[in-house]
Structures are given as C-alpha cells and as structure tokens.
SEKESE-729191 format. One record per atom (N, C-alpha, C): atom name; residue number from 1; x, y, z. Coordinates in pm, 1 decimal. Atoms other than C-alpha are relative to their C-alpha. Example, Ala and Ser with C-alpha at 12.3 -4.5 7.8 and 13.67 -1.06 7.14 Angstrom:
N, 1, 89.0, -119.0, 0.0 .
CA, 1, 1230.0, -450.0, 780.0 .
C, 1, 90.0, 120.0, 0.0 .
N, 2, -82.0, -119.0, -6.0 .
CA, 2, 1367.0, -106.0, 714.0 .
C, 2, -77.0, 109.0, 73.0 .
***
This chain:
N, 1, 90.9, -114.1, 1.9 .
CA, 1, -4.6, -5.2, 1.2 .
C, 1, 91.5, 128.0, 0.8 .
N, 2, -87.7, -112.6, -0.4 .
CA, 2, 279.7, 231.8, 78.7 .
C, 2, 70.5, 28.5, -134.0 .
N, 3, -51.3, -19.0, 133.3 .
CA, 3, 434.2, 177.5, -264.7 .
C, 3, -98.8, 66.3, -91.3 .
N, 4, 104.1, -65.3, 79.9 .
CA, 4, 105.3, 266.8, -421.7 .
C, 4, -13.8, 147.8, 29.3 .
N, 5, 6.8, -139.5, -37.6 .
CA, 5, 89.0, 586.2, -228.4 .
C, 5, 122.1, 86.9, -47.2 .
N, 6, -120.3, -61.0, 54.2 .
CA, 6, 443.9, 672.1, -327.8 .
C, 6, -8.4, 25.4, -147.6 .
N, 7, 18.3, -11.4, 139.3 .
CA, 7, 362.4, 611.4, -687.0 .
C, 7, -97.2, 111.5, -32.5 .
N, 8, 96.6, -104.0, 22.3 .
CA, 8, 62.1, 835.6, -671.7 .
C, 8, 64.5, 142.5, 19.7 .
N, 9, -63.4, -130.1, -33.1 .
CA, 9, 273.7, 1114.0, -510.2 .
C, 9, 105.1, 35.6, -111.5 .
N, 10, -103.3, -29.1, 101.5 .
CA, 10, 553.3, 1081.0, -767.1 .
C, 10, -58.3, 36.8, -134.2 .
N, 11, 56.8, -34.8, 130.6 .
CA, 11, 313.0, 1120.1, -1059.2 .
C, 11, -94.6, 120.1, 3.3 .
N, 12, 71.8, -128.6, -13.3 .
CA, 12, 184.6, 1464.7, -955.5 .
C, 12, -129.8, -23.9, 73.2 .
N, 13, 121.9, 48.5, -65.3 .
CA, 13, -71.3, 1297.2, -724.9 .
C, 13, -71.8, 103.2, 84.8 .
N, 14, 75.7, -95.8, -83.3 .
CA, 14, -145.6, 1592.8, -490.7 .
C, 14, -92.2, 87.9, -80.5 .
N, 15, 83.9, -94.1, 78.8 .
CA, 15, -262.2, 1836.7, -752.9 .
C, 15, -105.9, -77.3, -81.9 .
N, 16, 99.6, 76.1, 71.0 .
CA, 16, -432.0, 1561.2, -946.2 .
C, 16, -111.6, -44.5, 99.5 .
N, 17, 100.7, 27.7, -100.6 .
CA, 17, -616.5, 1454.0, -631.0 .
C, 17, -82.5, 119.7, 33.8 .
N, 18, 71.3, -124.4, -21.1 .
CA, 18, -712.5, 1815.2, -569.1 .
C, 18, -101.3, 21.6, -108.7 .
N, 19, 95.1, -13.1, 118.4 .
CA, 19, -862.5, 1829.3, -922.9 .
C, 19, -109.8, -101.8, 9.9 .
N, 20, 88.8, 109.4, -19.8 .
CA, 20, -1032.9, 1496.6, -851.0 .
C, 20, -110.6, 41.8, 99.4 .
N, 21, 97.5, -50.7, -105.7 .
CA, 21, -1197.3, 1645.0, -539.4 .
C, 21, -90.6, 111.8, -58.7 .
N, 22, 79.3, -107.1, 63.3 .
CA, 22, -1312.6, 1957.1, -736.2 .
C, 22, -104.4, -56.7, -92.2 .
N, 23, 92.7, 61.4, 87.3 .
CA, 23, -1470.7, 1743.5, -1011.1 .
C, 23, -102.0, -78.9, 77.5 .
N, 24, 98.2, 78.3, -77.2 .
CA, 24, -1632.7, 1521.5, -751.0 .
C, 24, -98.2, 92.7, 69.8 .
N, 25, 92.8, -97.9, -55.3 .
CA, 25, -1772.3, 1820.8, -580.9 .
C, 25, -99.8, 63.4, -95.8 .
N, 26, 84.4, -46.3, 107.5 .
CA, 26, -1910.9, 1949.8, -903.7 .
C, 26, -111.8, -102.1, -34.0 .
N, 27, 93.2, 114.1, 25.0 .
CA, 27, -2072.0, 1611.2, -967.0 .
C, 27, -105.3, -17.2, 108.8 .
N, 28, 95.2, 13.7, -121.7 .
CA, 28, -2224.4, 1604.7, -616.1 .
C, 28, -95.3, 116.6, -3.2 .
N, 29, 90.2, -116.6, 10.6 .
CA, 29, -2361.4, 1957.6, -660.4 .
C, 29, -98.9, -23.8, -108.9 .
N, 30, 91.9, 24.8, 118.5 .
CA, 30, -2508.3, 1860.9, -1000.5 .
C, 30, -103.8, -99.2, 46.0 .
N, 31, 88.1, 109.5, -48.8 .
CA, 31, -2659.8, 1546.6, -831.7 .
C, 31, -115.7, 71.4, 88.5 .
N, 32, 90.4, -63.5, -94.4 .
CA, 32, -2818.5, 1765.5, -563.0 .
C, 32, -98.3, 93.0, -70.8 .
N, 33, 79.4, -98.2, 70.8 .
CA, 33, -2953.3, 2039.5, -795.7 .
C, 33, -97.8, -77.8, -86.0 .
N, 34, 90.8, 81.1, 90.3 .
CA, 34, -3100.5, 1782.7, -1040.1 .
C, 34, -102.5, -66.5, 91.2 .
N, 35, 104.3, 63.4, -90.8 .
CA, 35, -3265.6, 1597.4, -746.4 .
C, 35, -100.6, 93.2, 48.7 .
N, 36, 93.3, -107.4, -48.6 .
CA, 36, -3420.7, 1911.3, -604.4 .
C, 36, -98.3, 36.6, -114.2 .
N, 37, 83.1, -47.3, 110.1 .
CA, 37, -3551.5, 2020.8, -949.8 .
C, 37, -105.3, -113.3, -32.2 .
N, 38, 88.7, 112.6, 41.9 .
CA, 38, -3696.3, 1673.5, -1031.2 .
C, 38, -97.6, -35.7, 109.4 .
N, 39, 87.5, 37.4, -103.9 .
CA, 39, -3838.1, 1607.7, -688.3 .
C, 39, -105.8, 113.0, 25.9 .
N, 40, 94.3, -111.7, -38.7 .
CA, 40, -3989.9, 1952.4, -605.3 .
C, 40, -61.3, 70.9, -121.2 .
N, 41, 47.5, -78.2, 115.1 .
CA, 41, -4022.0, 2106.4, -949.0 .
C, 41, -95.5, -93.2, -84.1 .
N, 42, 82.9, 85.3, 88.5 .
CA, 42, -4160.0, 1804.0, -1138.4 .
C, 42, -74.0, -111.7, 83.4 .
N, 43, 64.7, 88.4, -92.2 .
CA, 43, -4279.8, 1605.0, -838.2 .
C, 43, 10.9, -149.1, -43.8 .
N, 44, -27.4, 136.6, 41.3 .
CA, 44, -4126.4, 1277.5, -961.6 .
C, 44, 27.4, -91.2, 118.5 .
N, 45, -20.0, 97.5, -113.9 .
CA, 45, -4093.8, 963.3, -749.6 .
C, 45, 155.6, -4.1, 33.6 .
N, 46, -134.1, -1.2, -43.1 .
CA, 46, -3773.6, 938.6, -545.3 .
C, 46, 98.0, -91.9, -76.6 .
N, 47, -93.1, 91.6, 75.3 .
CA, 47, -3638.5, 635.5, -728.4 .
C, 47, 33.9, 48.5, -138.7 .
N, 48, -29.0, -59.7, 129.9 .
CA, 48, -3673.3, 812.9, -1060.4 .
C, 48, 92.6, 111.5, 9.0 .
N, 49, -86.2, -122.5, -19.8 .
CA, 49, -3513.8, 1128.4, -920.7 .
C, 49, 146.8, -59.2, 29.7 .
N, 50, -138.6, 50.4, -29.7 .
CA, 50, -3214.1, 922.5, -776.1 .
C, 50, 62.1, -54.0, -120.4 .
N, 51, -54.2, 52.9, 119.2 .
CA, 51, -3162.5, 738.5, -1099.9 .
C, 51, 42.6, 107.5, -104.5 .
N, 52, -32.3, -110.7, 95.0 .
CA, 52, -3178.7, 1048.0, -1321.7 .
C, 52, 111.7, 88.8, 48.8 .
N, 53, -101.1, -86.2, -53.2 .
CA, 53, -2965.3, 1258.0, -1087.2 .
C, 53, 137.9, -67.5, -8.1 .
N, 54, -127.7, 78.9, 1.8 .
CA, 54, -2696.9, 982.0, -1065.1 .
C, 54, 44.5, 0.8, -143.0 .
N, 55, -45.2, 5.6, 143.4 .
CA, 55, -2697.0, 952.5, -1448.5 .
C, 55, 59.7, 131.4, -43.7 .
N, 56, -54.8, -131.8, 47.5 .
CA, 56, -2648.2, 1321.3, -1506.9 .
C, 56, 128.4, 33.3, 70.8 .
N, 57, -115.8, -27.6, -75.9 .
CA, 57, -2393.6, 1355.1, -1228.0 .
C, 57, 122.9, -89.3, -51.7 .
N, 58, -105.0, 90.7, 51.1 .
CA, 58, -2207.6, 1052.5, -1376.9 .
C, 58, 70.7, 71.2, -114.6 .
N, 59, -54.3, -65.7, 118.3 .
CA, 59, -2152.1, 1246.6, -1701.0 .
C, 59, 91.8, 121.2, 35.2 .
N, 60, -82.7, -117.1, -48.5 .
CA, 60, -2025.1, 1554.2, -1516.3 .
C, 60, 133.6, -55.4, 59.3 .
N, 61, -118.0, 65.8, -56.7 .
CA, 61, -1788.1, 1329.5, -1324.7 .
C, 61, 91.3, -62.8, -101.2 .
N, 62, -84.6, 63.8, 105.5 .
CA, 62, -1663.3, 1127.7, -1618.2 .
C, 62, 69.1, 102.5, -82.8 .
N, 63, -63.2, -104.7, 91.0 .
CA, 63, -1600.2, 1421.2, -1850.6 .
C, 63, 88.4, 91.3, 77.3 .
N, 64, -89.1, -87.6, -79.3 .
CA, 64, -1456.5, 1628.2, -1570.7 .
C, 64, 134.4, -74.4, 23.4 .
N, 65, -126.0, 76.7, -22.8 .
CA, 65, -1204.3, 1356.0, -1487.8 .
C, 65, 79.2, -29.3, -124.5 .
N, 66, -72.1, 26.1, 135.7 .
CA, 66, -1132.8, 1280.3, -1849.7 .
C, 66, 68.2, 127.1, -50.9 .
N, 67, -49.1, -121.5, 54.9 .
CA, 67, -1076.0, 1647.1, -1941.5 .
C, 67, 82.1, 86.5, 95.0 .
N, 68, -66.7, -83.3, -93.6 .
CA, 68, -953.7, 1806.3, -1616.5 .
C, 68, 87.0, -70.1, 100.9 .
N, 69, -78.0, 67.1, -104.1 .
CA, 69, -840.4, 1557.5, -1356.3 .
C, 69, 117.3, -79.1, -58.1 .
N, 70, -99.3, 93.3, 50.4 .
CA, 70, -657.0, 1295.3, -1551.0 .
C, 70, 49.7, 33.7, -143.4 .
N, 71, -36.5, -47.2, 132.4 .
CA, 71, -652.2, 1451.5, -1903.0 .
C, 71, 37.2, -121.7, -88.8 .
N, 72, -9.8, 115.3, 81.0 .
CA, 72, -684.7, 1107.1, -2059.0 .
C, 72, -133.2, -51.0, -40.8 .
N, 73, 126.8, 52.9, 58.0 .
CA, 73, -954.8, 939.0, -2271.7 .
C, 73, -82.9, -76.5, 100.7 .
N, 74, 71.7, 79.0, -96.9 .
CA, 74, -1055.8, 678.1, -2019.2 .
C, 74, -111.5, -78.3, -62.9 .
N, 75, 114.9, 82.8, 44.7 .
CA, 75, -1341.8, 427.1, -2056.1 .
C, 75, -124.1, 34.6, 76.4 .
N, 76, 122.8, -38.2, -66.8 .
CA, 76, -1688.2, 544.2, -1978.1 .
C, 76, -70.6, -121.6, 60.6 .
N, 77, 61.1, 121.5, -57.2 .
CA, 77, -1805.9, 186.0, -1923.9 .
C, 77, 64.9, -43.1, 125.7 .
N, 78, -83.7, 30.4, -118.5 .
CA, 78, -1522.5, 115.0, -1679.5 .
C, 78, -34.6, 95.4, 115.4 .
N, 79, 29.4, -89.1, -108.1 .
CA, 79, -1603.6, 436.4, -1495.1 .
C, 79, -134.8, -16.6, 55.8 .
N, 80, 138.3, 27.3, -42.1 .
CA, 80, -1971.5, 351.1, -1478.8 .
C, 80, 7.1, -121.9, 97.2 .
N, 81, -14.2, 121.9, -88.3 .
CA, 81, -1883.6, 4.5, -1334.3 .
C, 81, 65.8, 31.9, 130.2 .
N, 82, -69.9, -48.7, -119.2 .
CA, 82, -1637.9, 167.4, -1088.6 .
C, 82, -88.7, 79.6, 90.7 .
N, 83, 88.3, -80.1, -72.5 .
CA, 83, -1890.2, 422.6, -981.9 .
C, 83, -112.0, -81.8, 72.4 .
N, 84, 104.2, 87.2, -50.9 .
CA, 84, -2157.4, 156.7, -934.5 .
C, 84, 59.4, -83.0, 121.2 .
N, 85, -66.2, 78.0, -105.4 .
CA, 85, -1913.6, -61.8, -729.8 .
C, 85, 25.7, 78.5, 118.1 .
N, 86, -28.4, -91.4, -119.0 .
CA, 86, -1810.1, 229.6, -514.6 .
C, 86, -133.2, 37.2, 80.1 .
N, 87, 130.4, -27.0, -64.5 .
CA, 87, -2178.6, 306.0, -439.5 .
C, 87, -35.9, -119.0, 89.2 .
N, 88, 23.9, 125.4, -81.0 .
CA, 88, -2223.8, -56.3, -320.5 .
C, 88, 90.4, -5.3, 119.3 .
N, 89, -96.9, 7.5, -111.4 .
CA, 89, -1902.4, -47.5, -107.1 .
C, 89, -44.3, 108.7, 101.9 .
N, 90, 34.3, -110.3, -93.1 .
CA, 90, -2010.9, 287.8, 43.5 .
C, 90, -112.5, -35.3, 78.3 .
N, 91, 116.4, 47.3, -76.0 .
CA, 91, -2346.3, 149.3, 143.9 .
C, 91, 27.2, -113.6, 95.7 .
N, 92, -38.0, 104.9, -95.2 .
CA, 92, -2187.5, -163.4, 289.8 .
C, 92, 86.9, 46.2, 120.2 .
N, 93, -77.9, -58.3, -110.6 .
CA, 93, -1938.4, 41.2, 496.0 .
C, 93, -89.8, 71.5, 94.4 .
N, 94, 94.6, -65.5, -86.3 .
CA, 94, -2220.4, 254.5, 629.8 .
C, 94, -83.2, -97.3, 77.1 .
N, 95, 78.7, 98.7, -64.6 .
CA, 95, -2426.5, -52.3, 714.1 .
C, 95, 84.7, -71.6, 109.8 .
N, 96, -91.7, 63.1, -95.8 .
CA, 96, -2123.9, -213.9, 892.2 .
C, 96, 24.8, 96.6, 129.0 .
N, 97, -25.4, -94.8, -110.5 .
CA, 97, -2060.0, 104.2, 1096.8 .
C, 97, -124.2, 13.4, 83.7 .
N, 98, 126.0, -2.6, -74.4 .
CA, 98, -2430.8, 123.7, 1191.0 .
C, 98, -9.8, -122.8, 87.7 .
N, 99, 6.2, 118.8, -72.1 .
CA, 99, -2412.4, -234.2, 1300.6 .
C, 99, 96.0, 4.3, 123.0 .
N, 100, -96.2, -20.1, -108.7 .
CA, 100, -2106.7, -141.5, 1517.7 .
C, 100, -52.0, 104.1, 101.2 .
N, 101, 61.6, -93.8, -97.4 .
CA, 101, -2320.6, 124.1, 1689.1 .
C, 101, 25.1, 141.3, -35.3 .
N, 102, -10.5, -136.9, 47.8 .
CA, 102, -2200.7, 437.1, 1507.2 .
C, 102, -134.4, 41.8, -72.3 .
N, 103, 113.1, -44.7, 69.0 .
CA, 103, -2479.6, 654.3, 1382.8 .
C, 103, 17.6, 147.1, -35.4 .
N, 104, -7.6, -136.3, 42.9 .
CA, 104, -2548.7, 997.5, 1224.9 .
C, 104, 99.9, 20.9, -111.7 .
N, 105, -95.6, -40.9, 105.4 .
CA, 105, -2296.4, 1174.8, 1020.1 .
C, 105, 136.8, -73.1, -1.0 .
N, 106, -131.0, 63.8, 3.9 .
CA, 106, -1972.2, 1003.0, 1124.2 .
C, 106, 14.7, -121.0, -98.7 .
N, 107, -16.2, 109.1, 94.6 .
CA, 107, -2032.7, 678.0, 937.0 .
C, 107, -9.6, 42.2, -146.7 .
N, 108, 14.9, -51.2, 142.9 .
CA, 108, -2141.7, 872.7, 621.1 .
C, 108, 130.4, 60.4, -40.2 .
N, 109, -121.4, -68.8, 36.9 .
CA, 109, -1829.7, 1080.5, 626.2 .
C, 109, 122.0, -90.7, -12.1 .
N, 110, -106.5, 104.4, 5.3 .
CA, 110, -1595.8, 785.7, 695.5 .
C, 110, -14.7, -77.0, -126.1 .
N, 111, 20.9, 74.4, 116.9 .
CA, 111, -1749.5, 589.8, 414.0 .
C, 111, 29.0, 80.2, -122.1 .
N, 112, -28.2, -81.9, 112.2 .
CA, 112, -1740.1, 877.3, 183.4 .
C, 112, 145.8, 25.0, -28.4 .
N, 113, -151.2, -23.1, 15.5 .
CA, 113, -1364.7, 947.0, 247.2 .
C, 113, 64.0, -127.5, -47.3 .
N, 114, -58.0, 127.6, 34.0 .
CA, 114, -1280.3, 576.1, 214.2 .
C, 114, -25.1, -25.6, -159.0 .
N, 115, 44.6, 23.5, 136.8 .
CA, 115, -1469.4, 547.2, -116.6 .
C, 115, 66.4, 99.4, -92.9 .
N, 116, -59.0, -101.0, 89.9 .
CA, 116, -1323.1, 871.4, -255.3 .
C, 116, 142.6, -39.9, -23.9 .
N, 117, -147.1, 36.9, 20.0 .
CA, 117, -963.6, 746.9, -201.4 .
C, 117, 5.0, -117.2, -92.8 .
N, 118, -2.8, 121.4, 88.6 .
CA, 118, -1048.9, 402.9, -354.9 .
C, 118, -33.3, 39.6, -143.4 .
N, 119, 44.0, -37.7, 131.6 .
CA, 119, -1224.8, 574.9, -647.7 .
C, 119, 115.8, 74.3, -73.1 .
N, 120, -116.3, -67.2, 59.0 .
CA, 120, -923.5, 800.6, -709.8 .
C, 120, 108.0, -91.6, -57.1 .
N, 121, -111.8, 96.7, 40.9 .
CA, 121, -669.8, 520.7, -718.2 .
C, 121, -49.5, -84.9, -112.0 .
N, 122, 56.1, 87.8, 107.5 .
CA, 122, -896.2, 298.9, -929.2 .
C, 122, -12.2, 76.9, -134.9 .
N, 123, 5.9, -87.2, 118.6 .
CA, 123, -964.1, 585.1, -1171.4 .
C, 123, 129.2, 19.1, -63.5 .
N, 124, -129.8, -37.9, 48.8 .
CA, 124, -601.8, 677.8, -1204.2 .
C, 124, 62.7, -115.2, -76.9 .
N, 125, -77.6, 109.4, 46.1 .
CA, 125, -471.4, 328.0, -1265.8 .
C, 125, -81.4, -101.4, -74.0 .
N, 126, 87.4, 94.4, 81.0 .
CA, 126, -768.9, 143.4, -1424.2 .
C, 126, -80.8, 61.9, -105.0 .
N, 127, 96.1, -60.7, 93.5 .
CA, 127, -1010.5, 381.9, -1595.8 .
C, 127, 74.0, 107.0, -89.2 .
N, 128, -64.4, -100.7, 71.4 .
CA, 128, -780.3, 669.5, -1703.1 .
C, 128, 149.0, -21.7, -8.7 .
N, 129, -139.8, 27.5, 14.1 .
CA, 129, -449.8, 496.7, -1726.7 .
C, 129, 49.4, 36.7, -141.4 .
N, 130, -51.6, -42.7, 132.0 .
CA, 130, -226.7, 600.6, -2013.2 .
C, 130, 137.5, -33.7, -24.3 .
***
C-alpha cells in the first residue's frame, strides 16, 4: 500500500487529487440540484429522481475527470462500473458502521472518504491509465 501511495505522489498526485475532489464536488452539486428540481419542480418519484440525478452527475464526473483531472480518454463503461461498485461499497461500509453502533454523520463521512480514495486510485490506474 505504501508503494502505491508513493507512486501516486511521484506522478503529480497531490494536484491531481485536488482536481479529482473539485470534479467530484461539481458532480455532487449537480446530483443535488437535479434531485431538487426533479423532486420539487416536477414532483417525480424518489427512485426516478435518484436514477436520473445519478446519471447526469455521472457524465459531469466522467467528462470532468477525463478532461480536467486525468486528461486522458478513459473508458466510460469502466467508470460507470467503478462508480456503481463504489456506491455498493459505500453502502456496505455505512451498514457495517451502523451495526457497530455508530450513527448519524460520522459513518457517512468515513465511508465517503474511504470510497473517494479508492475511487481516485482505481480511476487513475484502471479507468484513465495511459
């Protein structure tokens, strides 16, 4: 694991990770805005809202990482699979922490940080490798 962290650092990892966080923030904001518009503006069902907002935010995230974070073509299908897997892992981490007795915001933040780091490394070396 230490070798992987050293490799990330040597390849301009800090600024690339900072760009990754910015793009992720933009995708999260997009998800939230689309959710509010669809839920309160169009009065759509929550499952429809979640799916549509995730889909739109996915494109913001993918093209942001492709053109700004990693500046490499990357595979949209691999990124979709990665995003879906990370969503599952995030929910499993939250469920595990709830089982251990943690509740409220801490398990959400811990899971979010863990998944963000995993997503960055997997994106860099699997999806947007070059």
